[in-house]
C-alpha positions as CSV (number, residue, x, y, z in Angstrom):
1,M,-0.1,0.1,0.2
2,K,2.7,2.5,0.7
3,L,4.6,1.4,-1.7
4,N,1.5,2.2,-4.5
5,L,1.0,5.6,-3.0
6,E,4.5,6.5,-3.4
7,K,4.3,5.5,-7.1
8,K,1.5,7.8,-7.5
9,M,3.3,10.7,-5.8
10,N,6.2,10.4,-7.7
11,K,3.7,10.2,-11.2
12,K,2.6,13.3,-9.6
13,N,5.5,14.7,-8.6
14,V,7.0,13.5,-13.2
15,I,3.4,15.3,-14.0
16,V,4.0,18.7,-12.3
17,V,7.8,19.0,-13.5
18,V,7.0,18.3,-16.9
19,S,4.2,21.0,-16.7
20,I,6.2,23.7,-15.2
21,L,9.0,22.9,-17.9
22,L,6.3,23.1,-20.9
23,I,4.5,26.0,-19.7
24,G,8.4,27.5,-19.5
25,L,9.2,26.8,-23.1
26,S,5.8,28.2,-24.0
27,I,6.1,31.2,-23.0
28,S,10.1,31.3,-23.9
29,V,9.0,30.6,-27.6
30,Q,5.9,33.2,-27.2
31,A,8.9,35.7,-26.0
32,S,11.1,35.2,-29.0
33,D,8.6,34.9,-31.5
34,T,7.2,38.8,-30.2
35,K,7.2,41.1,-33.3
36,K,9.2,44.3,-32.7
37,I,9.8,47.6,-34.4
38,L,12.6,49.9,-33.1
39,I,11.8,53.5,-33.8
40,I,14.8,55.8,-33.4
41,A,14.4,59.7,-32.4
42,S,16.7,62.7,-31.5
43,N,17.5,63.9,-28.0
44,L,17.8,67.6,-29.4
45,E,15.6,70.9,-28.4
46,N,17.1,72.9,-30.8
47,M,19.7,73.4,-33.5
48,G,22.7,74.8,-31.1
49,D,22.0,78.4,-32.6
50,S,21.6,81.7,-30.9
51,D,18.0,81.8,-31.9
52,K,17.4,78.1,-30.9
53,H,15.4,77.3,-33.9
54,D,13.7,73.8,-32.8
55,A,14.9,70.9,-33.7
56,R,12.4,68.6,-31.6
57,N,11.1,65.2,-33.4
58,N,7.8,66.1,-35.5
59,L,5.2,64.4,-33.5
60,W,2.7,63.7,-36.8
61,E,5.5,62.2,-38.6
62,Y,6.2,59.8,-35.0
63,A,3.1,59.2,-33.3
64,P,0.7,57.8,-36.2
65,P,3.5,55.2,-37.0
66,Y,3.5,54.0,-33.3
67,H,-0.4,53.6,-33.6
68,I,-0.2,51.2,-37.4
69,F,2.5,49.2,-35.3
70,I,1.0,48.7,-32.0
71,S,-2.6,48.3,-33.6
72,H,-0.7,45.5,-35.8
73,G,0.5,43.7,-32.8
74,Y,3.8,45.3,-32.8
75,D,5.9,45.5,-29.5
76,V,7.5,48.9,-30.0
77,D,10.5,50.4,-28.5
78,F,12.3,54.0,-28.9
79,A,15.6,54.5,-29.1
80,S,17.9,57.5,-29.4
81,P,21.6,58.7,-28.7
82,N,21.3,59.6,-25.4
83,G,18.5,57.1,-24.2
84,G,15.5,58.5,-22.0
85,H,13.1,61.4,-23.5
86,V,12.4,62.4,-26.8
87,P,11.1,65.7,-27.3
88,F,8.7,66.5,-29.7
89,M,6.7,69.6,-31.9
90,M,3.4,69.8,-32.9
91,N,0.2,69.6,-31.0
92,P,-1.0,66.1,-30.5
93,L,-4.4,65.8,-32.5
94,G,-6.7,63.3,-33.6
95,I,-4.8,59.8,-33.8
96,S,-1.9,61.3,-32.4
97,S,-4.1,62.3,-29.1
98,Y,-5.2,58.6,-29.0
99,T,-2.0,57.0,-29.0
100,I,-0.6,59.4,-26.2
101,K,-3.7,58.7,-24.3
102,Y,-4.2,55.0,-24.6
103,E,-1.5,53.5,-26.4
104,G,1.8,53.9,-24.4
105,F,3.5,56.4,-26.8
106,S,5.0,58.8,-24.4
107,T,5.8,56.2,-21.6
108,K,7.6,54.9,-24.7
109,A,9.6,57.8,-25.5
110,D,9.5,59.1,-22.1
111,N,12.2,56.3,-21.7
112,S,14.0,55.5,-24.9
113,L,16.7,52.8,-25.0
114,A,20.6,53.9,-25.8
115,P,22.4,52.9,-28.3
116,Q,24.4,50.0,-26.1
117,Q,20.8,48.9,-24.7
118,V,19.6,47.7,-28.3
119,N,20.3,44.3,-29.2
120,P,19.1,44.6,-33.1
121,E,18.4,40.9,-33.0
122,D,15.3,41.5,-31.1
123,Y,13.6,43.8,-34.0
124,T,12.6,43.0,-37.7
125,A,12.0,46.6,-38.6
126,I,13.2,50.3,-37.8
127,Y,11.3,53.4,-38.8
128,I,12.7,57.1,-38.5
129,G,10.6,60.3,-38.6
130,G,10.9,63.9,-39.0
131,G,12.0,66.9,-37.5
132,Y,15.5,68.5,-37.9
133,G,17.2,66.8,-34.6
134,T,18.0,63.4,-36.2
135,L,20.1,65.2,-38.9
136,F,22.5,66.5,-35.6
137,D,22.9,63.9,-33.5
138,V,21.2,60.1,-35.2
139,A,23.0,60.8,-38.7
140,S,26.5,60.9,-36.6
141,N,25.8,58.0,-34.0
142,K,28.1,55.4,-35.0
143,K,26.4,52.9,-33.0
144,L,22.5,53.7,-34.0
145,L,23.9,53.7,-37.7
146,N,25.2,50.1,-36.8
147,I,22.1,49.0,-35.4
148,M,20.2,50.1,-38.8
149,T,22.8,48.0,-40.9
150,D,22.3,44.8,-38.4
151,V,18.6,44.9,-38.5
152,Y,18.6,45.7,-42.5
153,E,20.9,43.1,-43.4
154,A,19.0,40.6,-41.7
155,G,16.5,41.4,-43.8
156,G,14.6,44.2,-41.8
157,I,12.9,46.8,-42.7
158,I,14.3,50.4,-42.7
159,G,11.3,53.4,-42.8
160,S,11.4,56.7,-43.0
161,C,9.3,60.0,-43.3
162,G,10.8,63.7,-43.9
163,H,14.2,64.3,-42.9
164,G,13.5,60.9,-41.1
165,A,15.5,59.9,-44.5
166,G,19.0,61.5,-43.7
167,A,19.5,60.2,-40.5
168,F,19.9,57.1,-42.1
169,A,21.4,57.5,-45.4
170,N,25.1,57.6,-43.6
171,A,24.5,53.9,-42.7
172,K,27.1,51.4,-44.5
173,L,26.6,47.8,-45.2
174,S,28.9,45.5,-44.2
175,D,30.6,45.4,-47.6
176,G,31.3,49.2,-46.9
177,S,28.5,50.3,-49.2
178,F,26.4,52.9,-48.3
179,L,22.8,51.1,-47.4
180,I,20.8,53.5,-49.8
181,K,23.3,53.0,-52.4
182,G,21.4,52.2,-55.8
183,K,18.1,52.5,-53.9
184,R,15.3,55.0,-54.9
185,V,15.2,57.0,-51.7
186,A,12.1,59.9,-50.8
187,G,13.3,62.3,-48.0
188,F,12.6,65.9,-47.3
189,P,13.3,67.7,-51.0
190,N,15.9,71.1,-51.3
191,S,13.0,72.7,-52.8
192,T,11.1,73.0,-49.9
193,E,14.2,73.6,-47.2
194,K,15.8,76.3,-49.4
195,E,11.9,78.0,-49.1
196,K,11.4,77.4,-45.4
197,S,12.5,79.7,-42.6
198,W,12.1,76.4,-40.1
199,A,16.2,76.2,-40.6
200,K,17.0,79.7,-42.5
201,K,16.6,77.6,-46.0
202,G,18.4,75.1,-44.4
203,T,21.8,77.1,-43.6
204,L,21.7,76.0,-39.9
205,L,22.2,71.9,-40.8
206,P,24.9,69.8,-41.2
207,F,23.6,68.9,-44.5
208,L,20.4,69.2,-46.9
209,V,19.1,65.5,-47.1
210,E,18.3,65.0,-50.6
211,D,21.8,66.2,-50.9
212,R,23.1,64.0,-48.1
213,L,21.3,60.7,-50.0
214,R,22.4,62.2,-54.0
215,D,26.2,62.1,-52.7
216,N,25.7,58.3,-50.4
217,G,24.4,57.2,-53.9
218,A,21.0,56.9,-54.1
219,V,18.3,57.4,-56.2
220,V,16.5,60.2,-54.9
221,I,13.1,60.8,-55.4
222,N,11.4,64.2,-55.1
223,K,8.8,66.9,-56.3
224,N,10.1,67.0,-59.8
225,S,10.2,63.1,-60.1
226,V,7.0,62.0,-58.7
227,S,3.0,63.3,-59.8
228,N,2.3,63.2,-56.0
229,K,4.4,64.3,-53.7
230,H,3.0,62.2,-51.0
231,E,3.9,59.3,-52.8
232,V,5.3,56.1,-50.5
233,I,8.6,54.7,-52.5
234,I,9.3,51.2,-51.7
235,D,12.6,49.9,-53.1
236,K,14.2,46.9,-51.8
237,R,12.9,47.0,-48.0
238,I,13.6,50.8,-47.8
239,V,9.9,52.8,-47.2
240,S,10.4,56.0,-47.8
241,T,8.1,59.3,-48.3
242,M,8.8,63.2,-48.4
243,F,6.1,64.9,-46.2
244,L,4.1,64.1,-42.9
245,P,0.5,63.1,-44.3
246,S,2.4,59.5,-45.5
247,A,3.7,58.7,-42.3
248,A,0.9,56.3,-41.5
249,I,1.6,54.9,-44.8
250,V,5.1,54.2,-44.5
251,A,4.7,52.3,-41.3
252,K,1.3,50.3,-43.1
253,E,4.0,49.4,-46.3
254,M,6.4,48.1,-43.6
255,I,4.1,45.8,-42.3
256,I,2.7,44.3,-45.4
257,L,6.6,43.7,-46.5
258,L,7.0,42.1,-42.7
259,E,4.3,39.7,-43.1
260,N,5.2,39.4,-47.1
261,K,8.8,38.8,-46.2
262,G,10.1,41.7,-47.9
263,K,7.6,41.6,-50.8
264,P,5.5,45.0,-51.5
265,N,1.5,44.8,-51.2
266,K,0.3,43.0,-54.2
267,S,-2.0,45.5,-55.5
268,K,0.3,48.0,-55.8
269,Q,2.0,47.6,-59.1
270,P,5.2,48.2,-59.8
271,N,5.5,51.9,-61.6
272,A,7.1,55.2,-62.1
273,D,7.1,55.6,-58.5
274,T,8.1,52.3,-56.9
275,T,10.3,49.5,-57.0
276,V,10.5,46.1,-56.2
277,D,13.0,43.6,-55.2
């Protein structure tokens, strides 16, 4: 009787141990399968000039993509050159207000990761929005540029809006060539920059986005090369657009590429404005 009882107890113990192991394995698999996207932003408030021209990130180029990523089941982290708080210009309106209140946008943006805290293997895509700051502190940050390269070379997607394209224009592949070389990329155009007082017609900037893209080998898309200035350009896992109204569409096209394993939306036929892999 005692022997049978011990056997039953041993069986129960084995079942408990196996169950715990299976639960742990399940949690581990779920954690490793979590889809994550990294949003990179600037830490800067101004351009460092005596008039302190605004260099903050443009909320309307960051909040809508964040909402798109979250609503499609992706976990999102922010990263910046210094980590911590990243500042934004523009008042929260529409979906920007919604994602701040209900989707944790501000919590993530106030606690961005420093480059050394980022494991590129955790991310399937990177998005960089506009605002002038990234041209000053992200575009020259070698650690962040290497993270972009690592994610891209692992088959990931790079997306941008406006000045965000300038932030990854300096990224180089492992063979030493620029990541953007030979690819069609849209960024904030020279013609618009030189009309605006925001950065004294571009004279306060370390470089003009369109110039840097061209210098580093990209096939630059500007207002002269497309009929619709809000067109989203897709080429070899780089998704970009010139202006903020299309920021959310960039995010959606990035998700389509991720879910189609690098292939663009089937309904989006190749034309003068898009190039497929």
